[in-house]
C-alpha positions in Angstrom: 8.9 -13.3 43.6 6.2 -13.6 46.2 3.3 -16.2 45.1 -0.2 -15.5 46.7 -2.6 -17.9 47.6 -6.5 -16.1 48.1 -8.5 -16.6 50.0 -12.0 -14.7 49.5 -13.7 -13.9 52.7 -16.1 -11.9 51.3 -19.1 -10.4 53.4 -21.8 -11.1 50.8 -24.2 -8.2 52.3 -21.4 -5.3 52.3 -21.1 -3.0 49.8 -17.8 -3.2 47.8 -18.1 0.7 46.6 -16.4 1.8 49.1 -13.4 -0.3 48.2 -14.0 1.0 44.8 -13.8 4.1 45.6 -10.3 4.1 47.2 -8.8 2.1 44.6 -9.9 4.6 42.1 -9.1 7.4 43.9 -5.1 5.6 44.3 -5.4 5.7 40.3 -6.3 9.0 39.9 -3.6 10.6 42.2 -1.7 8.6 40.1 -2.6 9.5 36.7 -2.7 13.7 38.0 0.6 13.4 39.4 2.6 11.6 36.6 0.0 13.0 33.7 0.3 10.9 30.7 2.9 8.9 28.6 4.3 7.4 31.3 4.3 3.1 31.2 1.9 1.0 33.2 4.4 0.6 36.0 5.2 4.0 36.9 1.5 4.2 37.3 1.5 1.0 39.1 3.8 2.7 41.8 2.1 5.7 42.3 -0.7 3.4 43.0 0.9 1.5 45.7 1.8 5.1 47.2 -1.4 5.6 47.7 -2.6 2.8 49.6 0.1 2.4 51.5 -1.4 4.1 54.0 -4.7 3.2 53.6 -6.2 1.2 56.7 -7.2 -2.4 55.6 -5.6 -2.2 52.4 -3.2 -4.6 51.8 -1.7 -4.8 48.0 0.4 -6.8 46.2 2.2 -5.7 43.1 3.2 -8.1 40.4 2.4 -11.1 42.1 2.2 -15.0 40.6 -0.5 -17.5 41.6 -0.7 -21.1 40.8 -3.1 -22.4 38.4 -4.5 -25.2 39.7 -6.9 -28.0 37.5 -9.3 -30.3 39.3 -8.1 -29.1 42.7 -4.3 -30.3 41.8 -1.8 -27.4 41.6 -0.4 -27.8 38.4 2.8 -25.7 38.4 2.3 -23.5 36.3 1.8 -19.5 37.7 0.0 -16.2 36.1 1.3 -12.7 37.0 -1.0 -10.0 37.8 -0.7 -6.4 38.5 -1.6 -5.8 41.4 -4.0 -7.9 44.2 -5.7 -5.8 46.5 -7.2 -7.1 50.1 -9.7 -4.9 51.2 -12.5 -5.0 53.7 -14.8 -5.9 51.1 -13.2 -9.0 50.1 -10.4 -9.1 47.6 -9.4 -7.1 44.2 -7.7 -8.0 40.8 -6.7 -5.0 39.4 -5.5 -4.9 36.1 -3.3 -1.9 34.6 -3.3 -0.6 30.8 -1.6 2.2 28.9 -4.1 1.8 25.8 -5.9 4.5 24.0 -8.7 2.3 24.6 -10.4 -0.6 26.3 -11.7 -3.6 24.3 -12.9 -7.3 25.2 -8.8 -8.2 24.8 -8.2 -7.1 28.3 -11.7 -7.6 29.5 -11.2 -11.0 29.1 -7.4 -10.9 30.3 -9.2 -10.0 33.7 -12.0 -12.0 33.8 -9.3 -15.3 33.2 -7.6 -14.1 36.7 -10.8 -13.6 38.1 -11.9 -17.1 37.3 -8.1 -18.6 38.1 -8.5 -17.6 41.2 -11.5 -17.3 42.4 -11.9 -13.7 42.9 -15.2 -12.4 43.1 -14.2 -8.5 42.5 -11.8 -7.3 39.3 -10.7 -4.0 38.0 -9.4 -3.1 34.9 -7.8 0.5 35.3 -6.3 2.1 31.9 -4.4 5.5 32.0 -5.6 6.9 28.8 -3.8 9.9 26.9 -7.6 11.5 28.2 -7.2 10.5 31.9 -8.4 7.2 33.7 -11.1 5.1 32.6 -12.3 2.2 34.8 -14.2 -0.6 35.0 -15.3 -3.1 38.1 -16.6 -6.3 37.4 -18.0 -8.9 39.7 -18.0 -13.0 39.0 -20.2 -15.3 40.1 -18.3 -17.5 42.3 -20.7 -20.3 41.5 -21.8 -19.7 37.6 -18.6 -18.1 36.8 -20.5 -15.4 35.1 -19.2 -11.7 34.8 -21.4 -8.6 35.7 -20.1 -5.4 35.7 -20.8 -3.0 38.7 
């Protein structure tokens, strides 16, 4: 199992919407191929296949990361569905297969973003009616979350 360390090198003047568009596009392609009623891992594989040939996008699947406390590695890890390095920074992508998204899933994404100190996160739900997405930005200093 791969354990990743994220070092966000963000250009704050750039617009992440083009990276969001590419990631959403991969989700839609995966859903359109598999349709509804398959599991999260199957949609995940489809997304990876779509993203593997996109220049400057590096996708890490089911990767673990270390949890730190006051700068010290606790030895504890957490596992995320996808971590995607893009030209606009690193995105934590949490995938779900549910009828609807609620705050429980948002808090899980926010927790991963906070623990990794990751500026961008996406929540993608492959529901029976289609793909639902939310993109979030976290202020790296205050840890406040804003839906973008």
